[in-house]
N, C-alpha and C positions, 0 to 999 in steps of 0.2 A: 334807822334800823334796817338791817339787811334781811332779805327773804331767807327763811330757814325751814328746811324740811326735816321732820322727825319721823323715822320709821318706827313701827310697832316694837321692833327689837331694841330700839334706842330709847324708848320711853322709860321714865322712872316707874318701876312696878312694885307693888306691895299688896298684901292681903288685909282686909278688914273682916275677920271671920272667914267665911268661904268666898267673899266678894273680892275678885281680882280687880284692883284699881291700877290704872295707868295714867300718869301725868305726862302730857306731851309738851305743854308750854306753861311757863310761869314768868310773867313780866310784872312790872309794878302796876299795870293796868288790868290784866286779866290772867286767869289760870284756866287751862282746858285739859280735860281728861276723859276717860271712859271707865265704866264699871261693868264687869261681866259676872253673871250669876247663872248657874245651872237650874233647871226646873226644881222648884220647892225650896231653894236656898234663900236665906235671909242674911243680909250683911249686918255688920255691927252698926250700932247707933252712932251717927255723926251728930255731935252736940251743937251744931250750928256754927255760924261764923259771925263774929261780933261786928264786923264792919263791911261785910260783903253780902250781896244778893247771890243766890245760887240758882242756876237754870239747869233743869234736867230735860233731855230730849231722848225719847225712846227710839233707838235706831232699829232694834230688832226685838221681837218677842212681846211679852205683856208683863208689866210689873205693877206692884202696889207700892206706893210711897206713903209711909205711915209717919205721923207726927206723934211720938210717944207721950208727950205731955197732954195732948187732947184726945188721943187715939183716933184722930181723923185719918181716913184713907183716901188716896187719890189713885185711881187706876189709869195707867198710861199704856196705850197700845202703840204700835209702830206709827211714827209720825206725830205723836202727841208730845206736848211740852208743858212744863210747870215751872213757875218761879217761886222760890222760897225766900221770905224776908230774912233779915239778919236775926241771928240768935235762935232760930227755930230748929230744935232737934228733929232728926228724920232718919228713916231707915228704908232700904229697898228690899222687896221680896219678889222673886220670880214666880208669878202665878200662872205662867203659860207652860207649854209643853216643849219649847225649844230653848236653847241657850239665849238669854236676854243680854242685850248690849245697850247701855244707857250712856250717852255723852253728857258731861256736866261741865259747867263753867262758873267761875266766880269773878265778880267784878264789883269794886276794884279788887285786885289780887291782895291776899294777905301774905306779906313777905316776912 
C-alpha cells in the first residue's frame, strides 16, 4: 500500500441529522473519519456495526455518547476515548460550548 494523504476537502462528507461526518479512509482493515457538532446538537442514532468495534476520540469540545437501548451516557472531553462493541447503537450530543470534533474509527472495516 502506498502512503496516501486526504485533505478535509477531499474527504467523503455527509450529514446524520445536524452531525457533519467526514470519512477520510476506508480499507478492508480500518475506516477513519470525524464527526462535527455545534453546541446543543445531537446526531442521528448509529445502529451499531455488526462486525466492527468503533473507537471515538474527542479531539475538541465535550460530548455525550449515549446508548439508546440502555440509555447509558458516557461523557468525553478533549483527549478522552471510548470503544464501542459490535452492534451497540449510539448517538453523540455536543454538551459543551464550542464546536465539538470527534474522530472515529472502525476495525475491521465494514466494506
